[in-house]
N, C-alpha and C positions, 0 to 999 in steps of 0.2 A: 257864592260862598259856598264851600265844602260840607254838602249833605254827609248827616248823623248814615244815610244808607253808603253812601260814598266811604264811609269811615267802615262799614258792618264786613264791605266788598276786599276793601283791600285786605280782610284780616282772612276774607272768603278761598281769595285769588291766592296768600302764601301757603295756603294748608293742597289747596292743589296745584301750586307749582313740586309742593317735598313730590305728594303726589306720583305727580308727572315724573320727576324722580327715582320715583323706585317705579316706579313698572317700566323704568327706563332703563333700570340696568336690572331686572329682567325676564327685560327681553333681548337683550344686547344695543337697545337703540343707542345711538346720541343722546344723554339727559339731560336733560334743562336745564335749566339756573334757578334756583330756588330766592327770589322774589325777597324773598330780606334781604340777603346776604347780599343781592347784585342792590339792595338800595343800599344797603351800609357802605359799599366801596362806592358805592354814588356817595353817598355821605363826607368821604374818608377824601375821597376827591373834588370836593367842591371844596372842603377846608386845605385844600393843595392850592388853589385856586386864589380864595380870597381868608383873606387874614383872622377872622371871625364873622360868623355867621347866629341868629338869632331861631329861635325856634319858625313862626312865621315861614325866614328868609330856605332855613329847609325844604317844608312844605311845599310852596312854591314853585323853588326849582323841580322839588319831585313830583310834584302833580298828585302830593297827601294832605289825607286828612290831618290836621297837627297832633290832633292827638297818635298819629301811628311816625309821622316827622322825632315827637318826642322820646315814646318810646326809643328810639334809631338810638336818642344822643344818648336816653341813659343805656344806652347796657351796652353804647360804648364807653365809655364815661367807665363803664366800671370793668373795665380795662385796658384805662388809663389809654386808652387810641384817641380821646378829646379829650378841652377839659374846660370847666365855664371859667366863667372872666369873673366873679361874686358878681361886687357892682355894675356893670352894664347888660347882665343875664345873655352874655351872647356866648357862645361854642369856641374852640381855637382846637389843630392838632397836638399831645398829649404828649407825654414824653414815651408814651410804652412803645409810640412812630419811634421813633432814638431808637427803639433798644433794635426792634424790626429790622431798622435801617442796617442798626450799627451790626449786627451776623454779619448780614448779604456782606456790604463793604469789611470787613473781618474775613469771608473762606476770600473775598475777590484781594486783598492784599495777602492774605496766606500761599494761593495759588503761587503771585507775582511775584514775590517773595522769595517764595519757593524755591521756583524755578532757578534763581540767580544759587543761590545755592546748595544747590543735586552740584548743580554745573562746579563750584566749587570743591565742595567734594568728589566730586568724580575725576575731575583734577587729581588736588593731592591723595585723594585711595586710592585712584587706576580705575576702580570698578564702578559699576551698576553703580546709582544714586539713587531712591524714590525717598518721594515722602504718600504718607496716610495716610486720612481720620475719619473717626469712627462713624461708620452708616448701620445703625441697628446692627443686625449681626455678624458687624463686617467690616473689616478695612478698605477700604476703596482710593487705587492710591490717586497725589492729583496732578502731580508731575515724575521727573527723571531726564535722568542723565546719563549717556552708554558711555559705560570703559570703551577706551580706544587701545584697549587688544587686543594683539588676534586672535588669543581664546578669551572669549570674552562673555556674556550674559546677554545675548541682543534684543531679548525680547519682551512687546512693549504691552508694559504694563498699566500705563496712564487711563485713567476711567474701568480698572477692574479692581471685581472688587473680588478681594481674599478670605482665609476663612481666618475665625481669632487665633485658633487652638493648631495647628502649624505654622503659620509665619512669625518670622520675629517684628514685625510692627502690627501686625495684632494679637500679639502677645503684651507688648507694654502697652497698647491702647487694652486689652479688656486688663491684665494688674490695676491698670490708672480708673479703667470702669466704673462708674454705678454698681454698685452692688447688687444688682437688683436686674441685672444688665451681666454680673457676672457671674453671678448663678443661673440664672435661667439657659449661658452656656452653660457653665458646671452638671448641668442635672442632664444634660446629652441631649440622643448621643449622640461623641464624638466620633468623626469624621472619618474612617485611616484613605488614606494618600497612597502613601508605601513603607513598606517595612516600619520601620522612623516616626510615624505618626502618634503624640503621646496621647492616646486612645479612650486611658483610665482616667479616669474624674479628679481620683486623689494626689494623683501623681503632678497633671496641671495641677491642682489649684495650691498644691508647696512651689511647682514654679515660679507663680505666677508670687508670691511670696518675696521667693530668691530676687523676680528681674523688679520689686519693688525699690527694693534694701539696697543693691548695687546698680542698677538704676539703664540697668541694659539687657536685652535680650539679646541671644543667636541659637538657631535653628543647624539645624546639618539635615537635608533631604529628607526635609517630616514634609513636606510639601511636593517638590519636586526631587527626585532625582537625584544626587551628582549636584548638587548645590546650595553654597549654605547663603546664611544672612544672619549679616547686626543690626539690632536699631533701637536705638533709642529715643526718650520723650521728647519733642516739645514744646516748652511754653507757652498762655495766650498771655493777655494784658493781666489777669486777676490770677495765677498761675496755679493752672487748671492745668490736666496735658491736652491742648488741643488737636496736638497731632503725634506721629513719629519719623525719624529720620532714616534709613537704612543705605544699605548699600548689603548689593549682594553679587557673589560669582562662585565663578566655577568650586567643590569640596576640594581639589587640588590643592587651590591655590588657596581658601579661605583655610583652612583644618579650623579644631574647637577649641587648640594648644593661640590663634593668633586672636581670638576673639575678644579678651581681653585692648590687644593692641586695639583694635581693631575700634572697639568704640572709646576710646577717648581719642582718637580722632576727630569721629563723627557726633563727638558733648561738644568737642570743640562747632561744629557746623549749626546744628543745634541750641547751642547759646547764641551763638548772631542769627540765627534764623527767632530763636524767641526775642530777642532786645528789637529784630526789624515789626515784631509783631509787637511792638509796646509793655515786654516785661521789663521791666527793674533787678534787674541780680542785685541780692543785699546786701551792703559790700563785708570785705571780708576786716 
C-alpha cells in the first residue's frame, strides 16, 4: 500500500517539475514536462483504452497515491473531460473530449472540402481561389487553386499569414470576429503595405460594417500592388463564420466594378462549402 509520505512526494515532485519548466524556459533549454499535466494526459489515455476505471485502478496504473488519482479525476471532471458513473463509482471519458475531437475533425473536413470548392471556383471564375481561417490577428490560407489564365496570380498562399485589415479574406473574418478581437485590431497600429492600404481605424470600422451588411469584402492593391481580391464568408454547422472564400486576380482584370459580380459567384461556392461542413441554410 502506498504510504502518506509517497503522497507528499507526489506533490513535491509536481512543484519541482513546474520549477524545472520555468528554469528551462529562462535558460533556453528544452522544458521538462509538468508532472501533473503528464499524469492527467495518462488518465485520458487509460480511459481511451478501458471503458471505465475506478480511482484505485487509476492510482495503480499511474503508481500514485489514491488521493492523487482522485484529484486528477476531479480536475478532469470539472472540465467535462471525464464523467462519473454514479451508481458504480467508475469514471469514463466525458463529452468534453468529444468537443475537442470534433474541433479537429471540423478542421480536417474544412481543408479537404475547401480544396474541392477552391478548384470549382478557380474553374468557374477563371481566377486563383483561396480559403482562409482566422488565427489570432491574422488570416491563414489553408487551401488554394491556381488560375489557368496566361496572366494570373501564381503566388503560393497556402500556410501564409495575411493581414486582417488589408486583404479580402481578412476583412471578412475580422468583420465577423468576436468584438474583443475586432477592437484589438482597430486599436492599431494598422500597417501600411501599399498606398491604398486602409490605415485609419474609423475608416476600417465603417468598412467592416458594410462587409457584414452586404456579405462580401473587396480590396484593390491594399496588400499587394496591381492585385484585387474579393471574399465571402463560409459558415459552420452552427451558423458562425468559420472561414472566408476568395478569388485573387490582376487588378486590370478584376476592377472594382466587377466586385459584386465576382462576389455573387463566390457566394454559390461558399454555400456549397458551408453545406459540406454541416450548415443547413434556412428554407426560402
